[in-house]
C-alpha positions as a printed Julia matrix, in Angstrom:
104×3 Matrix{Float64}:
 -14.14   7.4    8.2
 -13.18  11.04   8.34
 -14.26  11.03  11.86
 -12.79   8.88  12.8
  -9.71  10.03  11.55
 -10.32  13.42  12.73
 -10.72  11.78  16.21
  -7.51  10.24  16.06
  -5.26  13.13  14.96
  -6.44  14.91  17.91
  -5.74  12.12  20.02
  -2.43  11.99  18.62
  -2.14  15.79  19.54
  -3.05  15.89  22.98
  -1.15  13.24  23.81
   1.83  15.35  22.46
   1.19  18.34  23.96
   0.36  16.35  27.33
   3.86  14.12  27.15
   5.62  17.65  25.8
   4.0   19.72  29.46
   5.04  16.41  31.75
   8.3   16.87  30.69
   8.59  20.7   31.04
   6.85  20.49  34.08
   9.51  17.28  35.11
  12.36  19.94  34.02
  11.31  22.97  36.04
  12.01  21.23  39.17
  15.28  20.94  38.46
  18.4   22.87  38.22
  19.03  25.01  35.09
  21.99  23.32  32.8
  22.38  19.92  35.06
  23.12  16.3   35.05
  24.38  13.81  36.94
  26.72  12.95  34.94
  27.98  14.4   31.86
  30.06  11.35  30.74
  27.15   9.01  30.62
  25.15  11.64  29.18
  27.33  12.25  26.32
  27.31   8.71  25.76
  23.85   8.31  25.53
  23.45  11.14  22.81
  22.74  10.53  19.0
  22.21  12.43  16.27
  18.6   13.97  15.14
  17.2   13.72  18.83
  14.78  16.5   19.78
  14.64  19.3   22.01
  12.07  17.29  24.28
  14.18  14.53  23.63
  17.15  16.24  25.31
  14.81  17.58  28.35
  13.31  14.37  28.78
  16.58  12.58  29.57
  18.47  15.18  31.05
  14.86  15.97  33.3
  16.48  19.92  33.02
  16.43  22.98  30.98
  20.37  23.93  29.26
  22.03  26.57  29.6
  22.66  28.7   25.71
  26.31  29.31  24.81
  27.21  32.64  24.5
  27.74  34.19  21.35
  26.51  31.03  19.82
  22.8   30.17  17.4
  22.01  26.86  18.73
  23.92  25.82  21.13
  23.55  24.46  24.93
  24.72  23.34  27.54
  24.08  20.64  30.72
  26.98  20.34  33.55
  27.5   17.7   36.31
  28.57  18.35  40.12
  32.55  17.76  38.64
  33.14  20.3   36.44
  33.09  18.59  32.71
  30.12  19.24  30.27
  28.45  18.35  27.5
  27.75  21.01  24.94
  25.1   20.54  22.16
  24.69  21.73  18.08
  21.29  21.96  17.07
  19.81  23.09  13.41
  16.86  23.26  12.82
  15.68  21.47  16.12
  17.58  18.17  15.71
  20.87  17.12  17.16
  23.77  17.25  14.73
  26.99  17.78  16.19
  27.86  17.48  20.37
  30.77  17.98  22.66
  32.0   16.96  25.81
  34.93  19.69  27.89
  36.35  18.3   30.88
  38.02  20.61  34.06
  41.75  20.55  32.97
  43.95  17.96  35.14
  46.08  20.62  37.82
  49.59  19.37  37.09
  51.57  17.86  39.96
């Protein structure tokens, strides 16, 4: 019984490690802090998500926001960006920032 429990734990650890490596390899091939659509990314967020889940969703590493403890930014080609705040490794708050419309 003890050997089986140890085997299950080792298998779970290997699967988790493999998933983490795969997510990071995919993120390494993408531009830093880039998403296809900031609005769609913003709509798919949920409180409590981990950074690994966010990186898997965006396929990109975020850019660290200056002068912040744990805020990260992802932007799209249109200038819109999403800022995420993490506490203890979990998503607690997020906001979308859109570029200002030019005055007519």
